[in-house]
N, C-alpha and C positions, 0 to 999 in steps of 0.2 A: 958431407955425404950427399950424393945425388942418385936418384933412381933412373934407370933407362926409360922406363915407362910404367904404367900402372900395373901391368902384369908382373914386372920385376918387383915392384913394391909389394904387390899382393903375396908373392912367394916369400919374400923376406918377413912380412908380417905373419904369414901362415906358420913359419917356423917357430914363432913365439907362441902361437896359439895351439900347438899340437897337444898340450895337456888336456884340452877340451875334447879331443877325439874320443869317441865311445861314450860320451855323456849325452844327456838330453839337452841338445843345443840347437838353436835356430840361428841361421846367418841371414842378416838383412843388410843389403847394400844401399847406401844413400845415393839416390839419383842426383847427379848423373855419373860422374867419374868414380864414385865409390862402388858402383856396381862391378866395374872391371876388377877392382881390388878384391871385392868380396867374392867374386867368382873363384879366384885362386884359393882363398881361405876355405870356401865351401868344398872345393875339390880335395884339399888336403885333409879336411876333417871328415870327408866322405858323407856329406849331407847336401841336400838341395839348398838353393839360395832363393830368397825372394827380395823384392824391392820395397824401399820405404822412401817417401817423398817429403822433403823439407826444403824450403826456399828462403833465401836471404830477403830481408826487407830493407829497401833502400829508398832514398829520396830521388825521384827522377832527375837525371842530369848530374847527380853527385855520386862519388864513389863511397861515401860513408855508409857503413852497414849499421842500421838501427837495431836490428834483431833478426828474427826469422819466424816463419809460420810453418806448421807441419800438418800433414794429413791427420785427421782426428780432431782438428780444431784447436790444437795447442799452439801457443805462441811464446816467444821468449824475447824480451826487450833488453838491450844492453844499456845499463844505467849511464855509463860514461858517454856513450853516443847520444843518448837522449838529452844529456846536459849540454853537449856541444851543439846540437841541432834541435832545440825544443820546437815542437809542433803543436798547433791547436788540436785539441782532442778530436774534433770532427775530421780534420785532415788526416790525422794518424789512423783513425778508425777506417777511413776510406782506403788508405794504402793497405791496411791489413786485409780488408774485404777483397780488394783487387788481387792481392797476392794469394789469398786463400782460394779464389776462383782458379788461378793458374795451377795451384797445387792439385786441386780436384781434377782439373783437366789432364794433368800429367799422370795422375793415378789411373784415370780411365784409359789413357793411351798405353801405359806400360804394364799395368796389372789387370785392370778390367774386372776385378773381383774383390770381395771383401778382404780385409786385412788377414794375414796368416794367423793361425791359432798358436799362441805362444804361452798360454796360461801354465804356470809352474815350471816352464823351461828357462834355461839360460839363453838370453838373447845377445848375440854378438852383433852390435850395430857397427858397420864398417864404413868408413869414409876414406877418400884419397888424401885428405889433409884437414887439419883444424887450424884455422887462422884466428878468427874472432871467437869461435866456439858456439856462435848463435844457432847455426843450423843443426848441429849435433844436440845442443841443449834442448831445442824445441822438439826434436824427434824423441829424445829420451823422456821428456815430459809426456808426450803423446802416448808412449808405450805403457806408462804407468797404469792407466785404466784397463789394460789388457791382462794385467796381473802376471807378468813374467816372474819366474823365481829369482832371477838376477838380471841386471842390465849392465852389459859390458861394452864400453866404447873401445873400438880397435882402429888404429890409424897408423900409416907409415910415418907421418911427419906432423908436428904440431908446434905452434908457438907456445912460449911459456904462459902468456896471458890466456890463450885459448884453453889450455889445460886447466887453468885456475877457474875458468867459467864452467867447464863441463864436469869437473870433479864432483860438485855437490849433487849433480843430476844422475850420476852413474854409481853403481856399486863398485865398479872397477874400471880402470883405464889402462889400456895396453898401447904403447907407442914405441916405434922403432927408433925414431930420431926426434929429439927436441931441439928446436932452433930458436933461441930468444929473440933474434933480430929478423925473424921471418916476415917478409913484406907481402908475399903472395905464395899460395901453394905451388904455383907453376915454377917457382924458383927451385923447387926440390926435384924437378923432372927434366930430363933431356927432351922427352916427347910428352907433351901435355895437350894433345889434340882433343877436340870435342867429339863426343859420340852421338851419332844420329839415333833417333828413336828405334829404327829398325834393328840396329846393331845391339842396342840394349835389350830389346825384346828377344832377340836371338840368344843372348847370353842367359836370360832367365829361362828360356825354353831348354837350352842345352844343359843348364844346371840341374834340371829335373830328370835327366836321362843318365842312369848308371852305365858304365862304371864311373864313379866320381873321382877315384884316386888320381892325384897329380904326382907323377913320379919326379917332378922337378923339385919337390919339397923334401928335404931330408931332415931327419931328427938330429938335433944337436943339443948337447948339454949346455952350450953357451951361445945363445942366439942373439945376444946383445939386447939393446933396447931397454925399456923400463916398464915395470908393472906398478900401478898405483891404486 
């Protein structure tokens, strides 16, 4: 299975999330690409969307993901990656601080206000794909202190290992397509272009303006995918 683009992926994911329509739900899109997917979900559920920022933690010059850091100060380190690339504690803490600064800067650019109010609500945290699971796991941890009623991770595509990482952090996981051999999220998309800040800001603004209903999403008794 491949998606045409993130809008197509969002509509397919939204079809699986229609049972949440009419409930006390908040849709949060993980920046960057997750926002475009979340936009379609929010339109289908007839609710606004907001942004959440979580960034991968890597060693400069290397492709290995060590973990991720999220707004709210949360972090998640991948134990397997830390064994493969052990770092002195001071160097690791420096990488975390630098990435946390980037997270805070991105929050200021994209949202520029305090986190959304989610206490008691079901939070649908939407990403465009889960590979290592680190970014989603860090974000889910950061949402905990905001006291949501439930934390649901929703994604069009995920690796088997990525799902194993995020399951303990979420109350529920919804995934359209699981690919055990997934090497990068881009493999699942024909169009996987990057989104500039101005386009993401526009998505957030448009999401807050009714009517939210997306006519491209139709209810189906068998939307495929999996709920965990």
